[in-house]
C-alpha positions as CSV (number, residue, x, y, z in Angstrom):
1,X,111.0,88.7,113.1
2,X,114.3,90.1,112.0
3,X,117.7,89.8,113.7
4,X,119.6,92.6,115.4
5,X,123.2,93.2,116.2
6,X,122.3,96.2,118.3
7,X,123.3,98.8,115.8
8,X,119.6,99.9,115.1
9,X,118.1,98.5,118.3
10,X,115.2,101.1,118.5
11,X,114.1,100.3,115.0
12,X,114.3,96.6,115.7
13,X,112.5,97.0,119.0
14,X,109.6,98.8,117.4
15,X,109.4,96.1,114.6
16,X,109.4,93.4,117.3
17,X,106.5,95.1,119.2
18,X,104.5,95.2,116.0
19,X,105.3,91.5,115.3
20,X,104.2,90.5,118.8
21,X,101.0,92.5,118.5
22,X,100.1,91.0,115.1
23,X,100.9,87.5,116.2
24,X,99.3,88.0,119.6
25,X,102.4,86.6,121.3
26,X,101.9,86.3,125.1
27,X,103.9,88.5,127.3
28,X,105.7,85.6,128.9
29,X,107.0,84.4,125.4
30,X,108.2,87.8,124.1
31,X,111.7,87.7,125.7
32,X,112.3,84.1,124.7
33,X,111.4,85.0,121.1
34,X,113.4,88.2,121.1
35,X,116.4,86.4,122.6
36,X,116.9,84.2,119.5
37,X,116.9,87.3,117.2
38,X,119.7,89.1,119.0
39,X,123.3,88.7,117.7
40,X,126.8,89.9,118.6
41,X,127.0,92.8,121.1
42,X,123.2,92.9,121.5
43,X,123.2,89.3,122.7
44,X,126.0,90.0,125.1
45,X,124.2,93.0,126.4
46,X,121.0,91.0,127.1
47,X,122.9,88.3,128.9
48,X,124.6,90.9,131.2
49,X,121.2,92.6,131.8
50,X,119.6,89.4,132.7
51,X,122.3,88.7,135.3
52,X,122.0,92.1,136.9
53,X,118.2,92.5,137.1
54,X,115.1,90.5,136.2
55,X,113.1,91.2,133.2
56,X,109.8,92.7,134.3
57,X,108.0,93.4,131.0
58,X,108.4,94.2,127.3
59,X,107.5,97.8,127.8
């Protein structure tokens, strides 16, 4: 799975969904796997989101 700095997040998100489907990644592991691919402002955004509300699903 590729990394993202948040500049083309929708493209990255769709690629991640395809990756998760192809690899049959369990729902519980998707956020953990995605977290290591976010960089810079995207990583900061995720940290702030996780503090303000719990993650309920990949979508």
